[in-house]
C-alpha positions as CSV (number, residue, x, y, z in Angstrom):
1,X,0.0,0.0,0.0
2,X,1.7,3.2,-1.2
3,X,0.9,6.9,-1.1
4,X,2.7,9.2,-3.6
5,X,2.6,13.0,-3.5
6,X,2.3,14.7,-6.9
7,X,0.9,18.2,-6.7
8,X,0.6,21.1,-4.2
9,X,3.7,19.9,-2.4
10,X,5.7,22.9,-1.2
11,X,3.3,24.8,-3.4
12,X,-0.2,26.2,-2.9
13,X,-2.1,24.9,-5.9
14,X,-2.4,21.8,-8.1
15,X,-3.5,19.3,-5.5
16,X,-3.0,15.7,-6.5
17,X,-2.2,12.6,-4.5
18,X,-1.8,9.0,-5.8
19,X,-2.5,5.8,-3.9
20,X,-1.9,2.2,-4.9
21,X,-3.2,-0.9,-3.0
22,X,-3.5,-4.4,-4.4
23,X,-4.0,-4.0,-8.1
24,X,-6.0,-0.7,-7.7
25,X,-4.9,2.9,-8.4
26,X,-6.6,6.0,-7.2
27,X,-6.2,9.7,-7.0
28,X,-7.3,12.2,-4.4
29,X,-7.8,15.5,-6.3
30,X,-6.6,16.2,-9.8
31,X,-6.0,19.9,-9.7
32,X,-4.6,22.5,-12.1
33,X,-1.7,24.8,-11.0
34,X,-2.6,28.5,-10.8
35,X,0.4,30.8,-11.0
36,X,3.9,29.8,-11.8
37,X,5.5,26.5,-10.9
38,X,8.1,26.5,-8.2
39,X,9.1,22.9,-8.3
40,X,9.1,20.3,-11.1
41,X,6.0,18.2,-10.5
42,X,6.2,14.5,-11.1
43,X,3.8,12.7,-13.4
44,X,1.2,10.2,-12.3
45,X,3.2,7.0,-12.1
46,X,0.7,4.9,-14.1
47,X,-1.2,5.4,-17.4
48,X,-4.5,7.4,-17.0
49,X,-6.4,4.4,-18.3
50,X,-5.1,2.4,-15.3
51,X,-6.6,4.7,-12.7
52,X,-9.7,3.1,-11.1
53,X,-11.0,5.9,-8.9
54,X,-10.6,9.7,-8.3
55,X,-11.9,11.4,-5.1
56,X,-12.4,15.1,-5.2
57,X,-12.3,17.2,-2.0
58,X,-14.0,20.2,-3.6
59,X,-14.7,21.9,-6.9
60,X,-12.1,24.7,-7.0
61,X,-10.0,24.3,-10.2
62,X,-6.8,23.8,-8.3
63,X,-8.3,20.6,-7.0
64,X,-10.5,19.4,-9.9
65,X,-9.2,21.3,-13.0
66,X,-7.2,18.5,-14.7
67,X,-9.9,15.8,-14.6
68,X,-10.8,16.5,-18.3
69,X,-7.1,16.1,-19.2
70,X,-7.0,12.8,-17.3
71,X,-10.0,11.7,-19.4
72,X,-8.4,12.8,-22.7
73,X,-5.4,10.6,-21.7
74,X,-7.6,7.5,-21.3
75,X,-9.2,7.6,-17.8
76,X,-12.5,5.9,-17.7
77,X,-12.9,5.1,-13.9
78,X,-15.2,6.6,-11.4
79,X,-15.0,10.1,-9.8
80,X,-16.5,10.4,-6.3
81,X,-17.5,13.8,-4.8
82,X,-20.2,15.4,-2.7
83,X,-23.5,16.3,-4.3
84,X,-22.7,20.0,-4.3
85,X,-19.2,19.4,-5.6
86,X,-20.6,17.4,-8.5
87,X,-23.0,20.2,-9.4
88,X,-20.2,22.9,-9.2
89,X,-17.8,20.8,-11.2
90,X,-20.4,20.6,-13.9
91,X,-20.2,24.3,-14.4
92,X,-16.6,25.0,-13.4
93,X,-15.0,22.5,-15.7
94,X,-17.1,23.6,-18.6
95,X,-16.0,27.2,-17.8
96,X,-12.4,26.1,-17.7
97,X,-12.6,24.5,-21.1
98,X,-14.3,27.5,-22.5
99,X,-11.6,29.8,-21.2
100,X,-8.8,27.6,-22.6
101,X,-10.4,27.3,-26.0
102,X,-11.0,31.0,-26.2
103,X,-7.5,31.9,-25.1
104,X,-6.0,29.3,-27.6
105,X,-8.1,30.9,-30.4
106,X,-6.9,34.4,-29.4
107,X,-3.2,33.3,-29.2
108,X,-3.5,31.5,-32.6
109,X,-4.7,34.6,-34.3
110,X,-1.4,36.3,-33.2
111,X,0.7,33.2,-33.8
112,X,-0.6,32.9,-37.4
113,X,0.5,36.4,-38.2
114,X,3.9,35.8,-36.6
115,X,4.4,32.4,-38.3
116,X,4.5,30.6,-34.9
117,X,3.2,27.1,-34.3
118,X,-0.5,26.5,-33.3
119,X,-1.4,26.5,-29.6
120,X,-3.8,23.8,-28.6
121,X,-6.1,24.0,-25.5
122,X,-5.1,21.7,-22.6
123,X,-8.4,20.0,-23.1
124,X,-11.7,20.4,-24.9
125,X,-15.4,20.7,-24.0
126,X,-15.8,17.1,-25.3
127,X,-13.2,16.0,-22.6
128,X,-15.2,17.8,-20.0
129,X,-18.5,16.2,-21.0
130,X,-16.8,12.9,-21.1
131,X,-15.4,13.0,-17.6
132,X,-18.6,14.5,-16.1
133,X,-20.3,11.2,-17.1
134,X,-18.1,9.4,-14.7
135,X,-19.0,11.4,-11.5
136,X,-20.7,9.6,-8.6
137,X,-22.4,12.0,-6.2
138,X,-22.2,11.3,-2.4
139,X,-23.9,12.7,0.6
140,X,-22.1,14.1,3.6
141,X,-21.4,11.7,6.5
142,X,-22.4,8.5,4.7
143,X,-19.8,5.8,4.5
144,X,-19.6,4.6,0.9
145,X,-18.3,1.1,0.2
146,X,-16.5,1.7,-3.1
147,X,-15.4,-1.9,-3.3
148,X,-14.5,-4.8,-1.0
149,X,-11.2,-3.2,0.1
150,X,-12.0,0.5,-0.1
151,X,-14.5,2.6,1.8
152,X,-14.8,6.4,2.0
153,X,-16.7,9.1,3.9
154,X,-17.0,12.8,3.0
155,X,-17.4,15.2,5.9
156,X,-17.9,19.0,5.7
157,X,-14.6,20.9,5.5
158,X,-16.3,24.3,5.8
159,X,-14.3,25.9,2.9
160,X,-16.7,26.0,0.0
161,X,-20.2,24.8,-0.8
162,X,-19.7,21.0,-1.0
163,X,-16.1,21.0,0.3
164,X,-15.0,18.0,2.2
165,X,-12.4,16.2,4.1
166,X,-12.2,12.6,3.0
167,X,-11.9,9.6,5.4
168,X,-10.6,6.6,3.6
169,X,-10.4,3.0,4.8
170,X,-8.1,0.8,2.7
171,X,-7.4,-3.0,3.1
172,X,-4.6,-4.9,1.7
173,X,-3.3,-8.4,2.7
174,X,-5.8,-8.5,5.5
175,X,-4.6,-5.2,7.1
176,X,-6.6,-2.0,7.2
177,X,-5.2,1.5,7.2
178,X,-7.2,4.7,7.6
179,X,-6.0,7.8,5.8
180,X,-7.7,11.3,6.1
181,X,-7.3,13.9,3.4
182,X,-8.2,17.3,4.9
183,X,-8.9,19.1,1.6
184,X,-9.0,22.8,2.2
185,X,-10.1,23.5,5.8
186,X,-12.4,26.5,6.1
187,X,-12.2,29.4,8.5
188,X,-14.8,29.1,11.3
189,X,-17.6,31.5,11.3
190,X,-17.9,31.9,7.5
191,X,-21.2,33.1,6.2
192,X,-23.7,30.7,4.5
193,X,-21.8,27.4,5.0
194,X,-21.1,25.2,8.1
195,X,-17.9,25.1,10.2
196,X,-15.4,22.4,9.5
197,X,-16.2,18.9,10.9
198,X,-13.5,17.5,13.2
199,X,-12.4,13.9,12.7
200,X,-11.2,11.8,15.6
201,X,-9.4,8.8,14.1
202,X,-6.7,8.2,11.5
203,X,-3.5,6.3,11.0
204,X,-2.2,8.9,8.5
205,X,-3.3,12.5,7.8
206,X,-2.7,14.6,4.7
207,X,-3.5,18.2,5.6
208,X,-3.3,21.7,4.0
209,X,-1.2,24.6,5.3
210,X,-2.1,27.6,3.2
211,X,-2.1,29.9,6.3
212,X,0.1,27.6,8.4
213,X,2.5,30.4,9.3
214,X,0.1,33.1,10.5
215,X,-3.2,33.8,12.0
216,X,-6.0,36.0,10.5
217,X,-6.6,39.4,12.0
218,X,-8.8,39.7,15.0
219,X,-12.5,39.3,14.3
220,X,-13.6,41.9,11.8
221,X,-17.0,43.2,11.0
222,X,-16.8,42.5,7.2
223,X,-20.0,44.2,6.4
224,X,-18.8,47.5,8.0
225,X,-15.4,47.2,6.5
226,X,-16.8,46.6,3.0
227,X,-19.3,49.5,3.5
228,X,-16.4,51.8,4.4
229,X,-14.5,50.8,1.2
230,X,-17.6,51.5,-0.9
231,X,-18.2,54.9,0.7
232,X,-14.6,56.1,0.3
233,X,-14.5,55.0,-3.3
234,X,-17.9,56.3,-4.3
235,X,-17.1,59.7,-2.6
236,X,-14.2,60.0,-5.1
237,X,-16.5,59.1,-8.0
238,X,-14.8,55.8,-8.7
239,X,-15.8,52.1,-9.0
240,X,-15.1,49.5,-6.4
241,X,-13.8,46.5,-8.4
242,X,-13.5,43.2,-6.5
243,X,-11.7,40.3,-8.1
244,X,-13.4,37.2,-6.6
245,X,-13.7,33.6,-7.3
246,X,-17.0,32.8,-8.9
247,X,-17.8,30.0,-6.5
248,X,-17.8,30.7,-2.8
249,X,-16.2,34.2,-2.4
250,X,-18.8,35.9,-4.7
251,X,-21.7,34.5,-2.7
252,X,-20.1,35.5,0.6
253,X,-19.7,39.0,-0.7
254,X,-23.4,39.1,-1.7
255,X,-24.2,38.1,1.8
256,X,-22.3,41.0,3.3
257,X,-23.6,43.4,0.6
258,X,-27.2,42.4,1.5
259,X,-26.4,43.0,5.2
260,X,-25.1,46.5,4.3
261,X,-28.4,47.4,2.7
262,X,-30.7,45.8,5.3
263,X,-28.8,47.2,8.3
264,X,-28.5,50.6,6.5
265,X,-24.7,50.7,7.0
266,X,-24.3,53.1,4.1
267,X,-26.9,55.8,4.3
268,X,-25.2,58.2,1.8
269,X,-25.2,55.6,-1.0
270,X,-27.9,53.1,0.2
271,X,-29.2,52.6,-3.3
272,X,-25.8,51.5,-4.7
273,X,-25.8,48.9,-7.5
274,X,-23.7,45.8,-7.6
275,X,-22.9,44.0,-10.9
276,X,-21.9,40.4,-11.0
277,X,-19.9,40.1,-14.2
278,X,-19.4,36.3,-14.4
279,X,-21.7,33.8,-16.0
280,X,-20.1,31.1,-13.8
281,X,-20.8,33.1,-10.6
282,X,-24.4,33.4,-11.7
283,X,-24.7,29.7,-12.2
284,X,-22.9,29.0,-9.0
285,X,-25.3,31.2,-7.1
286,X,-28.2,29.2,-8.4
287,X,-26.5,26.0,-7.1
288,X,-26.2,27.7,-3.7
289,X,-29.9,28.2,-3.7
290,X,-30.4,24.5,-4.4
291,X,-28.1,23.3,-1.6
292,X,-29.7,25.0,1.3
293,X,-30.7,22.0,3.3
294,X,-27.4,20.1,3.0
295,X,-24.9,22.9,3.2
296,X,-26.2,26.1,4.7
297,X,-25.3,26.9,8.3
298,X,-27.9,27.7,11.0
299,X,-27.9,31.5,10.5
300,X,-28.5,31.2,6.8
301,X,-31.2,28.6,7.3
302,X,-33.0,31.0,9.7
303,X,-33.0,33.7,7.0
304,X,-34.4,31.3,4.5
305,X,-37.1,30.2,6.9
306,X,-38.1,33.9,7.2
307,X,-38.4,34.2,3.5
308,X,-35.2,36.2,3.2
309,X,-32.7,35.4,0.4
310,X,-29.3,35.5,2.2
311,X,-27.5,36.5,-1.1
312,X,-30.1,38.6,-2.9
313,X,-31.0,42.3,-2.6
314,X,-32.4,45.3,-4.5
315,X,-29.8,46.8,-6.8
316,X,-28.1,43.4,-7.6
317,X,-27.6,43.1,-11.4
318,X,-25.9,40.5,-13.6
319,X,-23.9,40.7,-16.8
320,X,-24.2,37.4,-18.7
321,X,-23.2,38.1,-22.3
322,X,-20.0,39.7,-23.5
323,X,-21.9,42.8,-24.7
324,X,-23.5,43.2,-21.2
325,X,-20.0,42.9,-19.7
326,X,-18.6,45.6,-21.9
327,X,-21.5,47.9,-21.1
328,X,-20.6,47.7,-17.4
329,X,-17.6,49.9,-18.1
330,X,-19.7,52.6,-19.7
331,X,-22.0,53.2,-16.7
332,X,-21.6,56.8,-15.6
333,X,-22.2,56.5,-11.9
334,X,-20.0,54.7,-9.3
335,X,-20.8,51.0,-9.0
336,X,-19.5,47.8,-7.3
337,X,-18.2,45.3,-9.9
338,X,-17.6,41.6,-8.8
339,X,-15.8,39.6,-11.5
340,X,-13.6,36.5,-11.8
341,X,-11.0,35.3,-11.6
342,X,-10.0,36.0,-8.0
343,X,-6.3,36.1,-8.8
344,X,-6.8,38.2,-12.0
345,X,-5.1,35.5,-14.1
346,X,-8.0,35.1,-16.6
347,X,-11.6,36.0,-17.2
348,X,-13.6,39.3,-17.4
349,X,-11.9,40.8,-14.4
350,X,-8.9,41.7,-16.6
351,X,-11.1,44.0,-18.7
352,X,-12.4,45.8,-15.6
353,X,-8.9,46.2,-14.4
354,X,-7.9,47.7,-17.7
355,X,-10.7,50.3,-17.4
356,X,-10.1,51.1,-13.7
357,X,-6.5,50.6,-12.7
358,X,-5.4,53.9,-14.2
359,X,-8.2,55.8,-12.4
360,X,-7.2,57.4,-9.1
361,X,-10.9,57.5,-8.1
362,X,-11.4,53.7,-8.3
363,X,-10.5,51.0,-5.8
364,X,-9.4,47.4,-6.5
365,X,-10.3,45.3,-3.4
366,X,-8.8,41.9,-2.9
367,X,-10.7,39.4,-0.7
368,X,-8.7,36.2,-1.1
369,X,-5.3,34.6,-1.1
370,X,-3.1,35.7,-4.0
371,X,-0.6,33.1,-5.1
372,X,2.9,34.5,-5.7
373,X,3.5,35.1,-9.4
374,X,-0.1,36.0,-10.2
375,X,-1.3,39.5,-11.3
376,X,-3.3,39.8,-8.1
377,X,-0.2,39.2,-6.0
378,X,1.8,41.7,-8.1
379,X,-0.9,44.4,-7.5
380,X,-1.0,43.7,-3.8
381,X,2.8,43.9,-3.8
382,X,2.8,47.5,-5.1
383,X,3.2,47.1,-8.8
384,X,3.3,50.5,-10.5
385,X,2.4,49.2,-13.9
386,X,1.0,46.0,-15.4
387,X,0.5,44.5,-18.9
388,X,-3.1,43.8,-20.0
389,X,-4.0,42.7,-23.5
390,X,-0.7,43.8,-24.8
391,X,-1.0,47.3,-23.3
392,X,0.9,48.8,-20.4
393,X,-1.5,50.2,-17.7
394,X,-0.4,52.7,-15.0
395,X,-1.6,51.6,-11.6
396,X,-3.1,54.7,-10.0
397,X,-6.2,53.1,-8.4
398,X,-6.2,52.4,-4.6
399,X,-5.3,48.8,-3.9
400,X,-6.9,47.4,-0.8
401,X,-7.0,44.0,0.9
402,X,-9.5,42.3,3.2
403,X,-7.5,39.3,4.3
404,X,-9.8,38.4,7.1
405,X,-12.4,37.2,4.7
406,X,-10.2,34.2,3.8
407,X,-11.8,30.9,3.1
408,X,-8.9,29.0,4.7
409,X,-8.3,28.3,8.3
410,X,-5.4,30.1,9.9
411,X,-2.6,28.5,11.9
412,X,-4.5,28.2,15.2
413,X,-7.6,26.7,13.5
414,X,-5.5,24.3,11.5
415,X,-3.8,23.1,14.7
416,X,-7.2,22.8,16.4
417,X,-8.3,20.6,13.5
418,X,-5.2,18.4,13.9
419,X,-5.7,18.2,17.7
420,X,-9.1,16.7,17.3
421,X,-7.6,13.2,16.6
422,X,-8.1,11.4,19.9
423,X,-5.2,9.0,19.1
424,X,-2.2,10.5,17.6
425,X,-1.8,9.6,13.9
426,X,1.4,7.8,12.9
427,X,2.3,10.7,10.6
428,X,0.9,13.9,9.3
429,X,1.8,15.0,5.8
430,X,1.7,18.8,5.3
431,X,0.8,20.0,1.8
432,X,-0.8,22.8,0.0
433,X,1.3,25.7,1.2
434,X,4.1,28.0,0.1
435,X,7.6,26.4,0.1
436,X,8.7,27.6,3.5
437,X,5.2,27.6,5.1
438,X,4.9,23.8,4.6
439,X,8.1,23.1,6.5
440,X,7.4,25.7,9.2
441,X,3.9,24.3,9.8
442,X,5.1,20.7,9.9
443,X,7.7,21.7,12.5
444,X,5.0,23.6,14.5
445,X,2.6,20.6,14.4
446,X,5.4,18.2,15.6
447,X,6.3,20.5,18.5
448,X,2.7,21.2,19.5
449,X,1.2,17.7,19.1
450,X,4.2,15.4,19.5
451,X,3.3,13.8,16.2
452,X,5.8,13.2,13.4
453,X,4.9,15.7,10.6
454,X,6.6,16.0,7.2
455,X,6.2,18.3,4.3
456,X,6.7,16.0,1.2
457,X,8.0,17.1,-2.2
458,X,6.4,16.0,-5.5
459,X,7.2,12.4,-6.2
460,X,7.9,11.4,-2.6
461,X,6.3,8.0,-1.8
462,X,5.5,6.3,1.4
463,X,4.6,2.7,2.5
464,X,1.4,3.0,4.5
465,X,2.0,-0.2,6.4
466,X,5.3,1.0,7.9
467,X,5.0,4.8,7.4
468,X,8.5,4.7,5.9
469,X,9.5,6.8,2.8
470,X,10.2,4.4,-0.1
471,X,10.7,7.0,-2.9
472,X,12.2,10.4,-3.1
473,X,10.8,12.8,-5.6
474,X,12.3,15.9,-7.2
475,X,13.7,18.9,-5.4
476,X,14.5,20.5,-8.7
477,X,13.2,24.1,-9.1
478,X,11.2,24.7,-12.2
479,X,12.7,26.8,-14.9
480,X,11.8,30.4,-14.5
481,X,10.2,32.0,-17.6
482,X,9.1,35.5,-18.3
483,X,5.7,34.1,-19.4
484,X,3.9,31.0,-18.4
485,X,4.9,28.0,-20.5
486,X,2.3,27.1,-23.1
487,X,1.7,23.6,-21.7
488,X,-1.1,23.2,-24.1
489,X,1.0,23.5,-27.2
490,X,2.3,19.9,-27.1
491,X,-0.9,18.4,-25.6
492,X,-2.2,16.8,-28.8
493,X,1.0,14.7,-29.2
494,X,0.8,13.8,-25.5
495,X,-2.8,12.7,-26.0
496,X,-1.6,10.5,-28.9
497,X,1.1,8.9,-26.8
498,X,-1.5,8.3,-24.0
499,X,-3.8,6.7,-26.6
500,X,-1.0,4.4,-27.6
501,X,-0.3,3.5,-24.0
502,X,-4.0,2.8,-23.5
503,X,-4.0,0.5,-26.6
504,X,-1.1,-1.5,-25.1
505,X,-3.1,-1.9,-21.9
506,X,-6.2,-3.1,-23.8
507,X,-4.1,-5.6,-25.8
508,X,-2.7,-7.1,-22.6
509,X,-6.2,-7.5,-21.2
510,X,-7.3,-9.3,-24.3
511,X,-4.9,-12.2,-23.6
512,X,-6.9,-15.5,-23.6
513,X,-9.7,-14.3,-25.9
514,X,-10.6,-16.6,-28.9
515,X,-8.0,-16.5,-31.7
516,X,-10.6,-15.3,-34.2
517,X,-11.3,-12.1,-32.2
518,X,-7.6,-11.6,-31.5
519,X,-6.9,-11.8,-35.2
520,X,-9.6,-9.3,-36.1
521,X,-8.2,-6.9,-33.4
522,X,-4.7,-7.3,-34.9
523,X,-6.0,-6.6,-38.4
524,X,-7.6,-3.4,-37.2
525,X,-4.4,-2.2,-35.5
526,X,-2.3,-3.0,-38.5
527,X,-4.8,-1.2,-40.8
528,X,-4.6,1.9,-38.6
529,X,-0.8,1.7,-38.7
530,X,-0.8,1.4,-42.5
531,X,-3.0,4.5,-42.7
532,X,-0.8,6.7,-40.6
533,X,2.7,5.4,-41.2
534,X,4.8,8.1,-42.8
């Protein structure tokens, strides 16, 4: 029984863990990296077609975003996730494919004029639709017997609608090992969704450490702080532009904006208008409305019982089409604009930044973690100018941050989550944090709990019977580039190689079939080779 770490190791994004027991292979999360690579990530050690199961902790793209690529390389197993995560992945993976196809088309127009090779999207909408057909929705707190030697249970992680920690019971050679994957652990007291569920038993724990080196600011009245940002900006005649993830953060902001209006925290501009410029955010908000009973916390449920929409209010408007999005920037009065992506790496937010960054009257308000190397991180770091759509933009708008609204638990809450295990785990693996943060939090957990804690690197492998390390991964830093590498450019050839590997796997599985069928299969393969041989 082996556990290999592949992604979000000494890095914040790209979560992916590989397990092997008996003749079965599984993944926990299959996420896309956001921002530049720090370390060289290792590949999944088996063909995609040999992976039997994938378990998704939550729908954020850095935990689910490479599932369609896995499918394009031959994966045909089952994907298990909570009911709400399945619903959110249905819209988020489609949105991811749409963005990649759109950006590839835009780059190819430029590449064609420059005589450069064609850029191919990392995956297509067909790949998304294919993998969505393999999802198995699960309810919170129900133990699911996946097969004879594998059972799992999803419990609420309090990070996002549908987010979960995963309890996993695995048997091999008559021995059972329990592994817990924390997923992203939420900050207690978040609006709308429930607090994280504590787990009491595990042999091994894989836990995140995004804020493992610091605590959030003392309790903040988010509604009042947001109201103050609106008032200051509107008094100058500018727009308040909020880069926010379409799923989770946008809905939390709507909760606070409704509170500002109902509690009359902004008398001078009480009739202010809010524009959600993100089709994905609009769809996600609808899913929130459908997940009230399973996912909402007590306070939000009470509002619903009183007939109050916790995330709706007068003056809330949406921009769905691209034309509606463009018109937002021609509105003459000050407005609040909420648009994705939260780290300003893609999506419509970049257009709103282009129209507002140079304006001294406007404010750009960040409400979430900004990965180093992203545009959002550069702006928070004091960048004086940025490049958007091939144009240099002077940064004159006010740049503000509301870190207390984070969806991640801080150091004290992470430690409280780890302390909940009644019997000390054999080992805690610390992942999903900045390079130095992972090591610092592992050391902190060891000293506070008296548990062996280790921050693995991509490719590190462990025997889960003994807890010993059996493989050492790469410590090699990724090559630094001025621009992100176009990973998608070689993807079609990679898909072809994966298809060939899948063919070999299928051939081996055909051993023992009648000679007549084997002969027909061989003729088809040879015919295909004759057609394409150059």
